[in-house]
C-alpha positions in Angstrom: 20.9 82.9 12.9 24.1 80.7 11.7 23.7 78.5 8.8 25.1 74.9 8.6 24.8 72.0 6.3 24.8 70.0 9.4 24.4 70.5 13.4 25.6 67.8 15.8 24.2 67.9 19.0 26.8 66.7 21.9 30.2 67.4 22.1 31.3 63.9 23.4 33.1 61.4 21.9 30.8 60.2 19.8 29.0 63.3 18.4 32.7 64.8 17.6 33.9 61.3 15.8 30.6 61.4 14.0 31.3 65.0 13.0 34.6 64.3 11.8 33.7 61.6 9.7 31.0 63.5 8.1 33.8 66.3 7.2 35.6 63.4 5.5 32.9 61.9 3.9 31.6 64.7 2.6 34.6 67.6 2.2 33.4 71.6 2.4 30.2 70.5 4.2 29.5 73.1 6.9 29.5 71.6 10.4 28.8 73.1 13.6 29.0 70.7 16.8 26.8 72.5 20.1 27.7 71.1 23.6 25.7 72.5 26.8 29.0 72.4 28.7 31.7 74.6 29.1 34.2 72.3 28.2 33.6 68.8 25.8 33.6 65.5 26.9 32.3 66.4 30.3 30.3 63.9 31.1 30.0 59.8 30.1 33.2 60.4 27.5 35.8 62.3 30.2 34.3 60.4 33.5 34.7 56.7 32.4 37.3 53.8 33.1 39.5 54.8 30.4 39.3 51.3 28.9 39.8 50.3 25.2 37.5 47.2 25.1 38.3 44.3 22.8 34.6 42.9 22.8 35.0 39.8 25.2 31.2 40.3 26.4 29.2 41.4 23.7 26.2 39.0 21.9 27.8 38.1 18.5 26.1 39.3 15.5 25.3 42.3 17.8 26.0 46.3 17.0 28.0 46.3 19.9 30.3 43.2 19.2 30.8 44.5 15.8 31.5 48.3 16.3 33.9 47.3 19.5 36.0 45.0 17.2 36.2 47.2 14.9 36.8 50.3 17.4 40.1 48.8 18.7 41.8 49.4 15.8 40.7 52.6 15.0 41.4 53.9 18.4 44.4 53.0 18.0 44.9 54.4 14.5 43.8 57.5 15.8 46.2 57.5 18.6 48.8 56.9 16.6 48.0 59.6 14.3 47.6 62.5 17.0 50.3 61.4 19.3 48.2 60.5 22.4 49.5 57.7 24.3 48.0 54.6 24.9 49.2 51.3 26.1 47.6 47.5 25.1 47.8 46.0 28.4 45.7 43.2 28.6 43.2 42.1 30.8 42.7 39.3 33.0 39.1 38.2 33.8 39.3 36.1 36.9 37.6 33.4 38.6 37.5 33.6 42.1 35.5 30.2 43.1 34.6 27.4 41.5 30.7 28.3 40.7 32.0 31.3 38.4 34.2 28.5 36.0 31.3 27.2 33.9 30.2 30.9 33.7 34.3 32.1 33.1 34.0 29.3 29.9 30.9 30.7 28.5 32.2 33.9 27.9 35.5 32.5 26.9 33.5 30.9 23.9 31.6 34.3 23.6 34.4 35.8 22.7 36.3 33.3 20.4 32.5 33.4 18.7 33.5 36.9 18.4 36.8 37.1 16.8 38.7 38.2 19.7 42.2 36.5 20.7 41.7 34.8 23.9 44.0 32.6 25.9 42.6 30.1 29.0 45.2 30.9 32.1 45.1 28.3 35.2 45.5 29.1 38.7 49.3 29.2 38.7 49.7 31.0 35.5 47.6 33.8 36.8 49.9 33.9 40.2 53.1 33.7 38.3 51.7 37.0 36.0 49.8 38.9 38.8 51.4 37.6 42.2 48.9 40.1 44.3 45.8 38.6 42.9 43.7 35.4 44.2 42.0 33.2 41.4 41.2 29.6 40.6 41.7 30.8 36.7 41.2 33.3 34.1 40.7 33.9 30.9 43.2 37.0 28.9 42.5 39.4 26.4 45.7 40.4 25.1 44.0 43.5 23.2 42.3 45.6 26.0 44.1 48.8 26.9 43.8 52.0 28.2 43.7 55.4 26.9 42.3 58.8 27.9 39.1 59.0 26.4 38.7 63.1 27.0 42.1 64.0 25.3 41.0 61.7 22.2 37.6 64.0 22.1 39.1 66.6 22.5 41.5 65.7 19.2 38.5 65.0 17.3 37.3 68.7 18.3 40.7 69.7 16.7 40.0 67.9 13.2 37.0 69.3 13.2 38.0 73.2 13.4 40.8 72.2 11.2 38.4 71.3 8.4 36.7 74.5 8.7 33.9 73.3 11.1 32.4 75.2 14.6 32.5 74.1 17.9 30.2 75.6 19.9 30.3 75.3 23.9 28.1 76.5 26.5 25.3 76.1 23.8 22.4 74.0 25.0 19.7 73.3 22.8 16.2 74.1 24.4 14.2 74.1 21.8 14.0 72.5 18.1 11.6 73.4 15.4 12.0 70.8 12.2 10.5 72.1 8.9 10.6 70.1 5.6 13.3 72.5 5.0 15.6 72.6 7.8 15.8 72.7 11.5 16.4 75.7 13.8 18.1 75.2 17.1 17.4 77.5 20.1 20.3 77.4 22.3 19.3 80.5 24.6 22.7 82.2 22.9 22.0 81.7 19.8 19.6 80.2 16.5 21.1 77.8 14.7 19.4 76.3 11.3 20.7 73.3 9.8 19.7 71.3 6.9 20.2 68.3 8.8 20.5 67.5 12.8 22.7 64.8 14.5 22.1 63.6 17.9 24.3 62.6 20.1 23.4 64.1 23.5 23.8 61.0 25.6 22.5 61.9 29.4 19.9 64.2 27.4 19.1 62.1 24.3 15.4 61.4 25.4 14.8 64.9 26.0 16.5 65.9 22.3 14.4 62.9 21.4 11.2 64.1 22.3 11.6 68.0 20.7 11.8 66.3 17.7 8.9 64.1 18.2 10.8 60.8 17.6 8.5 57.9 17.8 9.6 55.9 20.6 8.6 56.0 24.0 11.6 55.6 26.3 13.6 57.5 28.7 17.1 57.8 29.8 17.8 56.3 33.4 21.0 57.3 35.2 23.4 54.9 37.1 26.0 56.7 39.1 29.6 54.6 38.6 31.6 55.2 41.8 35.2 54.8 41.9 38.3 54.8 44.5 41.9 55.6 43.4 44.6 53.5 44.9 47.7 55.4 46.6 51.0 55.8 44.5 52.4 52.9 46.9 49.8 50.4 44.9 50.8 51.9 41.3 52.6 48.6 40.7 49.9 46.0 41.9 48.5 44.8 38.9 50.5 44.5 35.3 46.9 44.2 33.3 43.8 45.3 34.2 42.1 42.8 36.5 38.2 42.2 36.0 35.8 39.7 38.0 33.8 37.1 35.8 30.4 39.5 35.4 26.9 37.9 36.7 24.9 37.4 33.9 21.5 38.3 35.7 23.0 42.1 36.2 23.8 44.4 33.1 27.0 45.8 34.3 30.8 44.2 34.4 30.8 44.5 38.3 33.9 46.3 40.1 37.6 45.9 38.7 41.1 47.3 39.1 42.1 49.4 36.4 45.7 50.7 35.6 45.1 54.0 34.3 47.3 56.0 31.3 48.1 58.3 33.9 50.6 55.4 35.5 48.1 54.8 38.7 45.1 52.2 39.3 41.8 52.6 40.3 38.6 50.4 41.5 35.3 50.3 40.5 32.8 51.1 38.8 29.6 49.7 41.3 26.4 50.9 39.8 24.1 53.0 41.4 20.9 54.2 40.6 21.3 57.9 40.4 18.7 61.0 41.6 19.9 63.4 39.0 21.1 62.4 35.2 24.2 64.5 36.2 24.8 63.3 40.0 28.1 62.2 40.7 27.5 62.5 44.2 25.1 60.1 46.2 23.2 63.4 47.7 22.7 65.0 44.1 18.8 65.2 43.4 17.4 66.6 40.6 13.6 67.2 40.9 12.8 67.6 37.2 15.1 64.0 36.7 13.5 62.3 39.5 10.0 63.6 38.2 10.2 61.7 35.1 11.6 58.9 36.0 8.9 58.1 38.8 6.2 59.2 35.9 7.8 56.7 33.7 6.0 53.2 33.6 8.9 51.8 32.3 11.4 53.1 35.3 8.9 51.7 38.0 9.2 48.4 36.1 12.8 48.4 36.1 13.1 49.3 39.6 10.6 46.0 40.7 12.5 43.5 38.7 16.1 44.2 40.2 15.2 45.9 43.7 17.2 43.3 45.7 20.3 44.1 43.4 19.6 47.8 43.3 19.5 47.8 47.1 23.0 45.9 47.1 24.2 48.5 45.1 23.4 51.1 47.7 24.5 49.5 50.2 28.1 49.0 48.8 28.0 52.9 47.9 27.1 53.6 51.4 29.4 51.7 53.2 32.8 51.5 52.2 33.6 48.3 53.8 31.2 45.8 51.6 33.3 47.9 48.3 36.1 46.8 49.5 35.1 43.6 49.8 34.1 43.1 46.5 37.7 44.0 45.6 39.3 41.9 47.9 37.7 38.5 46.1 40.5 38.8 43.9 43.3 41.3 45.5 42.8 40.3 49.4 45.7 42.6 50.7 43.6 45.5 49.9 42.4 47.7 53.1 40.4 50.6 53.4 43.0 53.2 54.0 44.4 52.0 49.9 40.8 53.3 48.9 40.9 57.2 48.3 38.1 59.2 46.6 38.0 59.4 43.1 35.8 60.6 40.4 32.2 59.3 40.1 30.7 59.0 36.6 27.1 58.2 35.6 25.9 56.0 32.9 23.1 56.7 30.8 21.0 53.7 30.2 18.0 53.8 27.8 14.4 51.8 29.4 11.9 51.1 27.1 8.2 51.8 28.4 7.6 48.3 28.7 10.7 48.2 31.5 13.1 46.7 28.7 17.3 47.8 29.3 18.5 48.5 26.0 21.4 46.9 25.8 22.9 47.7 22.2 22.8 50.5 20.3 19.8 52.2 19.6 19.1 54.9 16.5 16.0 56.7 16.0 15.0 59.5 13.0 12.8 62.2 12.3 12.4 63.7 8.5 16.0 65.9 9.3 17.1 64.3 12.0 19.4 61.2 13.1 19.7 60.3 16.9 21.7 58.1 18.9 19.4 57.1 21.6 21.6 54.7 23.3 24.7 54.1 23.4 26.5 51.7 26.0 29.5 50.6 26.9 31.8 50.5 24.8 30.5 53.5 23.1 34.2 55.1 23.6 36.0 52.2 22.3 33.6 51.9 19.3 33.0 55.8 18.8 34.5 56.0 15.5 33.0 52.8 14.0 29.9 54.0 15.4 30.3 57.8 13.6 30.8 56.1 10.3 27.7 53.9 10.8 25.7 57.2 11.3 27.6 58.9 8.4 26.2 55.8 6.2 22.6 56.3 7.7 23.2 60.3 6.9 24.1 59.5 3.4 21.2 57.2 2.5 18.5 59.5 4.3 19.8 62.9 3.2 20.4 61.9 0.1 24.4 63.3 0.4 26.8 63.2 -2.6 30.0 61.7 -1.3 33.4 63.3 -3.0 
């Protein structure tokens, strides 16, 4: 059995950021990161849109708003320190009809309240900056950027190793025994014992929490975000990121055009209920995942409350022409031939027993463990502030002494 001061469950960007910052705060601490996949950043971290979010959308005063605002600067600073390419290309949130203008104005006000630099653009200015985009106006976020978060996560893992930590891939935690003195983790390959555990398990967060006895009745419900990639002839179709004005009745931001750090443009994502937590294709079904969802009353309540929008999302997923129509609202020249296959992602959405979809960060605890139960977008942008926040919780909870 390998012994450590701290074990971190989850080799995504939140877990690695936390491990890295625990080492910085407490030099000499022995740390192990346990990742169930053969490689790091395989799921949410490596399958998102690669956007460095400015924090436009989030409820003022929420952890989302605070962490995102801090995360922009922290992410860029880390990229510069580790020589990781990024670009602050800016984002336009475009209104495509007059009915969206009041929602756009409200979004502008919220962004200003959150301390985000924003600019109003009229129809003519949008056309000047983005000749291929149709709108009746837009708001512009100049600090929004793009990056490869998988590369950031792997660089964080390098830091963990440089500081003496171990990063163990192919190490799925299948059993946890917590005692007043320590926590034993069974991975199938070996047993790891740690004085404290921090879990940032993403799509498996509820299962790890239940193994530890976290006192919160919730489940992770997976939503697949499907993307297309535009052909090389469309690499210069936009100069910024192009987002629609989101519908406040829905928890997702809508299909958008995203310039990627690799020089190409993607379209997406939608938000379709996935039939497997790691179900990246429409036909991917996991009976265990489905059974847990169907038995959970909160899931049934979410489906009942969102049945119409859910069915529309499924239709948009199955019919490429419907997906295209979402893009053509603001970029009418796109055709079906422009949409080529691209990787999908799955978002881990925490749902409470009463049917509440948790929209902010959610933390749970036991005697010797701390759990990130919900880390919604912009978790990748916010990973460094989230990690710093968890380090503060660990310092107080475990009575650790900083250097």
